[in-house]
C-alpha positions as CSV (number, residue, x, y, z in Angstrom):
1,X,-0.2,-0.1,-0.1
2,X,1.0,3.5,-0.9
3,X,2.6,5.1,2.3
4,X,2.2,8.9,1.1
5,X,0.4,10.6,-1.3
6,X,0.9,13.9,-3.6
7,X,-1.0,15.7,-5.5
8,X,1.3,16.1,-8.2
9,X,3.4,12.6,-8.1
10,X,0.2,10.5,-6.8
11,X,0.8,7.3,-5.1
12,X,4.7,7.3,-3.9
13,X,6.2,4.9,-1.5
14,X,6.6,1.4,-0.9
15,X,4.6,-1.1,-2.4
16,X,4.2,-4.7,-0.8
17,X,6.6,-7.1,-2.3
18,X,4.7,-9.7,-4.4
19,X,6.5,-12.6,-7.2
20,X,4.9,-9.8,-9.5
21,X,6.9,-7.2,-8.6
22,X,10.1,-8.6,-8.4
23,X,11.8,-8.9,-12.2
24,X,14.6,-11.5,-13.1
25,X,17.2,-11.6,-15.4
26,X,16.4,-13.3,-18.8
27,X,18.8,-16.6,-19.3
28,X,21.5,-16.1,-21.6
29,X,21.4,-20.2,-22.9
30,X,18.8,-22.4,-22.3
31,X,22.7,-25.3,-21.8
32,X,23.4,-23.5,-19.1
33,X,22.7,-23.9,-15.5
34,X,22.2,-20.2,-14.0
35,X,20.5,-19.6,-11.2
36,X,17.2,-17.1,-10.4
37,X,18.5,-14.7,-8.7
38,X,15.6,-11.8,-7.6
39,X,16.5,-8.5,-8.6
40,X,14.7,-5.4,-6.9
41,X,14.9,-2.4,-8.1
42,X,15.5,0.1,-6.1
43,X,12.5,2.6,-4.6
44,X,12.2,5.9,-3.5
45,X,11.5,6.3,0.0
46,X,8.8,8.9,1.9
47,X,10.9,10.8,2.6
48,X,13.3,10.6,0.0
49,X,10.5,12.0,-1.9
50,X,8.9,14.0,0.2
51,X,12.8,15.8,1.0
52,X,12.9,16.3,-2.9
53,X,10.1,18.2,-3.3
54,X,10.6,20.6,0.2
55,X,14.2,20.9,-1.2
56,X,14.6,24.5,-1.0
57,X,11.3,25.6,0.4
58,X,11.7,28.2,2.9
59,X,8.8,29.2,5.3
60,X,9.0,32.0,7.5
61,X,6.1,34.2,9.8
62,X,5.8,37.7,8.9
63,X,3.6,40.0,11.2
64,X,1.6,43.0,10.3
65,X,-0.5,44.8,12.6
66,X,-0.8,42.0,14.8
67,X,-1.1,39.0,12.6
68,X,1.4,36.2,11.8
69,X,0.9,35.7,8.2
70,X,3.4,32.7,7.2
71,X,3.9,31.9,4.0
72,X,6.6,29.6,1.5
73,X,8.1,29.7,-1.3
74,X,6.5,29.0,-3.9
75,X,7.1,25.4,-6.0
76,X,7.6,25.1,-9.8
77,X,4.4,24.3,-10.5
78,X,3.0,26.8,-8.9
79,X,5.0,29.4,-10.7
80,X,4.6,27.6,-13.8
81,X,0.5,28.3,-13.2
82,X,1.3,32.1,-12.6
83,X,3.9,32.3,-15.7
84,X,1.4,30.9,-18.0
85,X,-1.2,33.1,-16.2
86,X,0.6,36.1,-17.0
87,X,2.9,35.1,-20.0
88,X,1.9,38.7,-22.0
89,X,3.2,41.3,-20.8
90,X,0.7,43.9,-19.9
91,X,1.7,47.5,-19.2
92,X,-1.6,47.6,-17.4
93,X,-1.1,48.6,-14.2
94,X,-4.1,45.9,-12.6
95,X,-2.2,43.4,-14.3
96,X,0.6,43.9,-12.3
97,X,-1.7,44.5,-9.6
98,X,-3.3,41.1,-9.9
99,X,0.4,39.7,-10.4
100,X,1.5,40.1,-7.4
101,X,-2.1,39.1,-5.9
102,X,-1.6,35.9,-6.9
103,X,1.6,35.4,-5.7
104,X,0.7,36.5,-2.5
105,X,-3.0,33.9,-2.6
106,X,-0.4,31.2,-3.6
107,X,2.2,32.0,-1.2
108,X,0.2,32.8,2.3
109,X,-0.7,29.4,4.2
110,X,-1.9,30.4,7.2
111,X,-2.7,33.9,9.5
112,X,-2.5,33.7,12.8
113,X,-2.4,29.8,12.7
114,X,-5.6,29.6,10.8
115,X,-5.5,28.0,7.5
116,X,-5.6,31.4,4.8
117,X,-8.2,30.2,2.7
118,X,-11.0,29.7,6.1
119,X,-10.9,33.5,6.3
120,X,-13.3,34.3,3.3
121,X,-14.3,38.2,3.3
122,X,-18.1,39.1,4.9
123,X,-19.6,40.3,1.6
124,X,-17.7,37.3,-0.4
125,X,-19.8,33.9,-1.9
126,X,-17.6,31.1,-0.2
127,X,-15.1,30.6,-3.6
128,X,-15.5,27.1,-4.9
129,X,-11.2,26.1,-4.3
130,X,-8.3,27.2,-2.3
131,X,-6.5,28.9,-4.5
132,X,-10.2,31.2,-5.8
133,X,-11.0,31.7,-1.5
134,X,-7.3,32.5,-0.9
135,X,-7.4,34.9,-4.0
136,X,-10.6,36.4,-2.7
137,X,-9.5,37.6,1.0
138,X,-6.3,39.2,-0.8
139,X,-7.7,41.1,-3.4
140,X,-10.2,42.7,-0.5
141,X,-6.9,43.5,1.3
142,X,-5.4,46.9,1.7
143,X,-3.2,48.1,-0.8
144,X,0.0,48.5,1.7
145,X,-0.3,44.9,3.4
146,X,-1.0,43.4,0.0
147,X,2.8,44.9,-0.9
148,X,4.2,44.3,2.5
149,X,3.5,40.6,1.4
150,X,4.7,40.9,-1.5
151,X,8.3,41.9,-0.5
152,X,7.9,39.1,2.4
153,X,7.9,36.9,-0.4
154,X,10.9,38.6,-2.7
155,X,12.9,37.7,0.8
156,X,12.1,34.4,1.4
157,X,13.0,34.2,-2.5
158,X,16.3,35.7,-1.6
159,X,16.7,33.3,0.9
160,X,15.7,30.3,-0.6
161,X,18.1,31.1,-3.9
162,X,21.4,31.5,-1.1
163,X,19.9,27.6,0.7
164,X,20.1,26.1,-2.8
165,X,23.0,27.6,-4.7
166,X,26.7,26.2,-3.5
167,X,29.5,28.3,-3.0
168,X,31.6,29.4,-5.6
169,X,35.0,27.0,-5.9
170,X,38.0,29.5,-5.0
171,X,40.5,29.2,-6.6
């Protein structure tokens, strides 16, 4: 049975070992007596996959007006979604603001320890998905708060880059 389910990779983990899951090497020549050996393909452990997915991720909290926002850097898939949404560069200031709102909505995980997507604005109808709910909240926020959250996200990106990139080799 899988030990872990990931939204992108699906079920991951060690499957129960059965005779069907073991590969046997083909017999080279019928006349030779070669003992059958079990050849096991290495499986990625659940912890190894988690650490690979989380490699370089930075999560931190910023306090704004007494409220604690927990934010994380975005995975490659989330960044791709943003780039696809805004592939056409626009000179419209509204497009730039929407880009910042989208990044903030995707990066904020909690507000004062509660999942951000559950904090619907009172005058907004409930949204069908978590991202849409988070984006509806961000759109209702004051511009300077969105600016500060976006600036904090950029700080997280810089720290993440320093964490992953090795120091340059000195001659």
